[in-house]
C-alpha positions in Angstrom: -20.6 26.7 26.3 -18.0 24.0 25.2 -20.0 21.4 27.1 -23.1 22.2 25.2 -21.2 22.1 21.9 -19.7 18.7 22.8 -23.1 17.4 23.8 -24.6 18.7 20.5 -21.8 17.0 18.5 -22.3 13.8 20.4 -26.0 13.8 19.7 -25.3 14.6 16.0 -22.8 11.7 15.7 -25.2 9.3 17.4 -28.1 10.3 15.3 -26.1 10.0 12.1 -24.7 6.6 13.1 -28.0 5.1 14.1 -30.2 6.7 11.4 -32.1 4.3 9.1 -30.1 5.5 6.1 -28.0 3.4 3.8 -26.2 0.7 5.8 -22.4 1.1 5.7 -19.6 -0.9 7.2 -16.5 0.9 8.4 -13.2 -0.2 6.9 -11.0 -0.7 9.9 -7.4 -1.7 9.0 -4.3 -2.7 11.0 -1.5 -0.2 10.8 0.6 -2.0 8.1 -2.5 -2.6 5.9 -3.7 1.0 6.4 -0.3 2.4 5.4 0.1 0.1 2.4 -3.4 0.9 1.1 -2.9 4.6 1.7 0.4 4.6 -0.3 -1.3 2.7 -3.1 -4.4 5.0 -3.3 -3.8 7.9 -5.6 -4.9 11.2 -4.2 -5.7 9.9 -0.8 -5.9 12.2 2.2 -4.8 11.4 5.8 -7.0 13.0 8.5 -6.0 13.2 12.2 -9.1 13.8 14.3 -7.2 14.4 17.6 -7.0 17.7 19.4 -4.5 20.3 18.1 -2.3 19.7 21.2 -2.3 15.9 20.4 -1.5 16.6 16.8 1.4 18.9 17.6 2.9 16.2 19.8 3.4 14.0 16.8 1.5 13.1 13.6 1.7 10.8 10.6 3.4 12.6 7.7 1.0 14.4 5.4 -1.9 14.4 7.9 -4.4 17.2 8.1 -5.8 17.9 11.6 -9.6 18.2 12.0 -10.4 18.0 15.7 -13.6 15.8 16.1 -14.4 17.8 19.3 -14.4 21.0 17.3 -18.1 21.2 17.2 -19.7 22.8 14.2 -16.3 23.6 12.8 -15.6 19.9 12.5 -18.8 19.2 10.6 -18.2 22.2 8.3 -14.7 21.0 7.6 -16.0 17.5 6.7 -18.7 18.9 4.5 -16.0 20.8 2.5 -14.1 17.7 1.7 -14.2 16.0 -1.7 -16.4 12.9 -1.3 -14.8 11.2 -4.3 -11.4 10.9 -2.6 -10.2 8.2 -0.2 -9.7 9.2 3.5 -7.4 7.5 5.9 -8.5 8.6 9.4 -6.8 8.1 12.8 -6.8 9.4 16.4 -5.0 8.3 19.5 -6.6 4.8 19.9 -9.0 4.4 17.1 -12.3 5.3 18.9 -12.7 8.9 17.8 -11.5 8.1 14.3 -14.0 5.3 14.2 -16.8 7.8 15.0 -15.4 10.2 12.4 -15.4 7.4 9.8 -19.0 6.4 10.6 -20.1 10.0 10.4 -18.3 10.5 7.1 -19.9 7.4 5.6 -23.3 8.7 6.7 -22.5 12.0 4.9 -21.9 10.1 1.7 -18.2 9.4 1.7 -17.5 5.9 0.3 -13.7 5.4 0.8 -13.1 5.9 4.5 -10.5 3.8 6.4 -9.9 3.8 10.1 -6.5 3.1 11.6 -7.2 0.3 14.1 -5.5 1.1 17.4 -4.8 4.6 16.3 -1.5 6.4 16.6 -0.7 4.2 19.6 -0.6 1.2 17.3 1.3 3.1 14.6 4.8 1.7 14.0 6.0 4.3 11.5 7.6 7.6 12.2 5.8 10.7 13.5 6.4 14.2 12.4 6.6 17.1 14.9 
């Protein structure tokens, strides 16, 4: 069952990313730039799209965990977010968060920033 959900989410992500809708370019920022912009952006939200286990092993302060592999729950959670806010997204290495950013942009979010290199490149402290 999990395999089918993962495949369905993969297909959804690919179809959203490659659909002929409005062209978007993902904002991918190095850790220092990402952190500085996040601090300067009023009301911004940090999203950690790793698994719950990864999140519990250490996360950036203030982050909300939305597991990109959560299937329909992930999509539902994204749909509930305020599209007028700025979102700073990260994962372990930047790949999953890049997919999440592209998906969010396709869904109409305009201020989405991916942490290049993910938490592996993060030089700040992690909460546990």
